[in-house]
C-alpha positions as CSV (number, residue, x, y, z in Angstrom):
1,X,64.0,23.4,71.9
2,X,60.4,23.4,73.1
3,X,58.5,20.1,73.6
4,X,55.0,20.6,72.1
5,X,53.3,17.6,70.8
6,X,53.7,14.2,71.9
7,X,52.1,11.5,69.8
8,X,51.5,7.9,70.7
9,X,50.6,4.7,69.4
10,X,47.8,3.0,71.9
11,X,47.2,-0.6,72.3
12,X,50.8,-2.0,73.5
13,X,52.5,1.5,74.0
14,X,50.0,3.5,76.4
15,X,47.2,0.5,76.5
16,X,47.9,-2.8,78.2
17,X,44.4,-4.6,77.8
18,X,44.7,-6.9,80.7
19,X,46.6,-4.7,83.4
20,X,44.6,-2.3,86.3
21,X,44.4,0.2,85.2
22,X,45.0,-0.4,81.3
23,X,46.6,2.9,81.1
24,X,49.6,3.3,83.7
25,X,48.6,6.3,86.3
26,X,51.8,7.7,85.4
27,X,51.5,8.2,82.1
28,X,47.9,9.9,82.4
29,X,49.4,12.2,84.9
30,X,52.1,13.5,83.2
31,X,49.8,13.9,79.7
32,X,47.5,16.1,82.1
33,X,50.2,18.1,83.2
34,X,51.6,19.0,80.1
35,X,48.6,19.7,78.6
36,X,47.9,22.6,81.3
37,X,51.2,23.8,79.9
38,X,49.6,23.3,76.6
39,X,51.6,20.4,74.8
40,X,49.3,18.9,72.5
41,X,48.3,15.2,72.3
42,X,48.1,12.7,70.0
43,X,46.7,9.0,69.7
44,X,47.9,7.7,66.7
45,X,46.5,4.3,66.1
46,X,45.3,1.6,63.5
47,X,42.0,1.8,65.5
48,X,39.1,2.9,63.8
49,X,37.0,5.2,65.6
50,X,34.3,3.4,67.1
51,X,36.8,0.9,68.4
52,X,39.1,4.0,69.8
53,X,36.5,5.8,71.5
54,X,34.6,3.0,73.6
55,X,38.0,1.7,75.0
56,X,39.0,5.1,75.6
57,X,35.5,5.3,77.6
58,X,35.8,2.1,79.1
59,X,39.4,2.9,80.6
60,X,38.1,6.3,81.8
61,X,41.2,8.0,81.4
62,X,41.2,11.6,82.8
63,X,42.5,13.3,79.9
64,X,41.6,13.4,76.7
65,X,43.1,13.6,73.2
66,X,43.5,16.4,71.5
67,X,44.0,15.1,68.2
68,X,43.7,11.4,66.8
69,X,44.9,9.7,63.8
70,X,43.0,6.5,63.3
71,X,43.5,3.6,60.7
72,X,47.2,5.0,60.5
73,X,46.1,7.7,58.0
74,X,42.6,9.8,58.9
75,X,43.2,12.8,60.9
76,X,40.6,14.3,63.6
77,X,40.7,17.1,66.1
78,X,39.0,17.7,69.4
79,X,37.2,20.7,69.5
80,X,34.3,21.4,71.7
81,X,34.2,18.0,73.3
82,X,34.1,16.6,69.4
83,X,36.3,15.2,66.9
84,X,36.3,16.6,63.9
85,X,37.9,15.6,61.1
86,X,40.7,17.5,59.2
87,X,38.9,17.6,55.7
88,X,41.4,18.3,52.8
89,X,43.5,15.8,54.6
90,X,41.3,13.1,54.9
91,X,39.0,13.6,51.5
92,X,43.0,13.4,49.7
93,X,43.6,10.5,52.0
94,X,39.9,8.5,50.7
95,X,40.0,9.8,47.2
96,X,43.9,8.5,46.8
97,X,43.2,5.2,48.1
98,X,39.9,4.9,46.1
99,X,41.7,5.3,42.7
100,X,44.7,2.8,44.4
101,X,42.4,0.0,45.1
102,X,40.4,0.4,41.7
103,X,43.5,-0.4,40.2
104,X,44.2,-3.6,42.1
105,X,40.9,-5.1,42.5
106,X,41.0,-7.0,38.7
107,X,43.8,-8.5,40.3
108,X,43.6,-9.3,43.5
109,X,41.1,-12.4,43.6
110,X,44.3,-14.4,42.2
111,X,46.2,-12.6,45.1
112,X,44.3,-14.0,47.8
113,X,43.8,-17.7,46.2
114,X,47.5,-18.2,46.4
115,X,48.1,-17.0,50.1
116,X,45.1,-18.8,50.9
117,X,46.6,-22.1,49.6
118,X,50.0,-21.6,51.1
119,X,49.2,-19.9,54.6
120,X,47.2,-20.5,57.4
121,X,45.0,-17.3,58.1
122,X,42.0,-15.2,57.8
123,X,41.6,-12.8,54.6
124,X,39.1,-10.4,54.3
125,X,38.0,-7.0,53.0
126,X,36.8,-4.1,55.2
127,X,35.9,-0.3,55.0
128,X,39.4,0.4,54.6
129,X,41.1,-2.0,52.6
130,X,40.6,-4.5,49.8
131,X,42.7,-7.0,51.7
132,X,43.1,-7.5,55.2
133,X,44.5,-10.7,56.7
134,X,44.8,-12.1,60.4
135,X,47.6,-14.6,60.5
136,X,47.1,-17.5,63.0
137,X,51.3,-16.9,64.0
138,X,54.0,-14.3,64.3
139,X,55.9,-16.6,61.5
140,X,53.4,-16.9,59.5
141,X,52.4,-13.0,59.4
142,X,56.2,-12.4,58.4
143,X,55.5,-14.8,55.7
144,X,52.3,-13.3,54.6
145,X,53.9,-10.0,55.0
146,X,57.4,-10.6,52.5
147,X,55.3,-12.1,49.6
148,X,52.3,-9.2,50.2
149,X,55.4,-7.0,49.8
150,X,56.4,-8.2,46.6
151,X,53.1,-7.6,45.1
152,X,53.4,-4.2,46.3
153,X,56.2,-3.3,44.4
154,X,54.5,-3.7,41.2
155,X,52.1,-1.0,42.4
156,X,53.8,1.9,43.0
157,X,52.5,3.9,46.0
158,X,50.6,0.2,47.4
159,X,52.5,-0.8,50.9
160,X,51.9,-3.3,53.4
161,X,50.4,-2.1,57.3
162,X,51.6,-4.4,59.9
163,X,50.8,-4.5,63.8
164,X,51.5,-7.7,65.3
165,X,49.6,-10.7,63.1
166,X,47.3,-8.5,61.4
167,X,48.3,-7.1,58.2
168,X,46.2,-4.5,55.6
169,X,47.3,-3.1,51.8
170,X,47.3,0.9,52.2
171,X,48.4,3.7,50.1
172,X,52.0,4.3,50.8
173,X,51.6,8.4,51.3
174,X,49.1,7.9,53.9
175,X,50.7,6.5,57.7
176,X,51.1,7.3,60.8
177,X,54.4,9.5,60.1
178,X,53.1,11.5,57.1
179,X,49.7,12.2,59.1
180,X,51.5,12.9,62.5
181,X,53.7,15.9,60.1
182,X,50.5,17.4,58.7
183,X,48.7,17.4,62.2
184,X,51.8,19.3,63.2
185,X,51.6,21.5,60.5
186,X,47.7,22.7,61.5
187,X,49.0,23.4,64.7
188,X,52.0,25.4,63.6
189,X,54.4,23.0,65.6
190,X,57.8,22.2,63.9
191,X,58.9,18.5,63.7
192,X,61.8,19.9,66.7
193,X,58.9,20.1,69.4
194,X,57.7,16.7,68.6
195,X,58.0,12.8,70.8
196,X,56.6,9.8,68.9
197,X,56.1,7.2,70.9
198,X,55.2,3.1,69.5
199,X,55.8,-0.7,70.0
200,X,55.3,-2.4,66.4
201,X,56.0,-2.3,62.6
202,X,53.1,0.5,61.8
203,X,54.5,2.7,64.3
204,X,57.7,2.7,62.1
205,X,56.9,5.4,60.0
206,X,56.7,7.9,62.8
207,X,59.3,7.0,64.4
208,X,61.9,9.2,62.3
209,X,63.3,12.3,63.3
210,X,62.0,14.2,59.6
211,X,58.6,13.5,62.1
212,X,59.6,13.5,65.4
213,X,62.8,15.0,67.3
214,X,62.5,12.6,70.2
215,X,61.4,9.3,69.8
216,X,60.5,6.7,72.5
217,X,59.8,2.9,73.0
218,X,58.6,0.9,76.0
219,X,60.1,-2.3,77.0
220,X,57.5,-4.6,75.4
221,X,58.1,-3.1,71.9
222,X,59.0,-5.3,69.2
223,X,62.9,-5.5,68.3
224,X,62.7,-3.4,65.3
225,X,61.0,-0.8,67.1
226,X,63.7,-0.3,69.6
227,X,66.4,-0.4,67.2
228,X,65.1,2.2,65.2
229,X,64.3,4.1,68.0
230,X,68.1,3.5,69.6
231,X,69.5,4.8,65.9
232,X,67.4,8.0,66.0
233,X,69.0,8.8,69.8
234,X,66.0,8.0,71.3
235,X,64.8,6.6,74.3
236,X,64.2,2.8,74.9
237,X,62.5,2.5,78.1
238,X,63.1,-0.7,80.7
239,X,59.2,-0.1,81.6
240,X,56.5,-1.7,79.3
241,X,53.8,0.8,77.9
242,X,52.4,3.8,79.2
243,X,54.9,3.7,82.0
244,X,58.2,3.4,80.1
245,X,56.3,6.4,77.7
246,X,56.1,8.7,80.7
247,X,59.8,7.6,81.3
248,X,60.8,8.7,77.8
249,X,58.5,11.9,78.1
250,X,60.3,12.6,81.2
251,X,64.1,12.1,79.3
252,X,62.6,14.3,76.3
253,X,61.4,17.1,79.2
254,X,65.2,16.9,80.6
255,X,66.8,17.4,76.8
256,X,64.2,21.0,76.4
257,X,65.3,22.3,79.5
258,X,61.7,22.0,81.2
259,X,61.4,21.3,84.8
260,X,60.5,18.2,86.0
261,X,56.4,17.9,86.9
262,X,56.8,15.1,89.7
263,X,60.6,15.1,90.8
264,X,61.8,11.2,90.7
265,X,58.2,9.8,90.1
266,X,58.9,9.3,85.8
């Protein structure tokens, strides 16, 4: 059993905005050493390309992801210092979202009016979803999520994607888990060679053993994520963000029979 691919969420999972540095040095050193051994690293995030690239640049990381999953669904692979799209997946993803949202849009204004009358939140449309929400509280986000999930059941492949107080609608066939497996197939990596780490609701689809053999949650992960990782026999760290993920990677390396890169450090 070999560790060949590491998929990490970004915000909260490895990136702690108010820490210094925002990405723990132990994590970046470990990833750099594993990349030299041929292990690939993927950032699997809800951010779009511009937002992620700006934040990575400001963080001045000494390592670069080998691949990206953006907006929980679009795949990009690093080639010659550029991130190029995986066209077959991304084109199908765009087409299927366009078709699904086209069926939804005629009824969407009535949904929004009802939600606005009941909840304190900001509702808007962006390039990736016809309905995005920023709730004012976590409790409000819980309520909005439940209502939207009730609506989504009427539309087959429609799903609700949430991270903290941010919510949007998406096509259920495209998420962090299915995108990870498609990227792994591109690199000919089986799920037995994959580690996935996340901290919030939108990470749950990739924290499944059909997508990844090893599952990791840092200490700051929400209870639902920690429980899913435990149920999958994964590693829940007592340390936050990147430091916790580094410990989880060390645990996977031990299980895989790999020699430690820096004994006692992780």
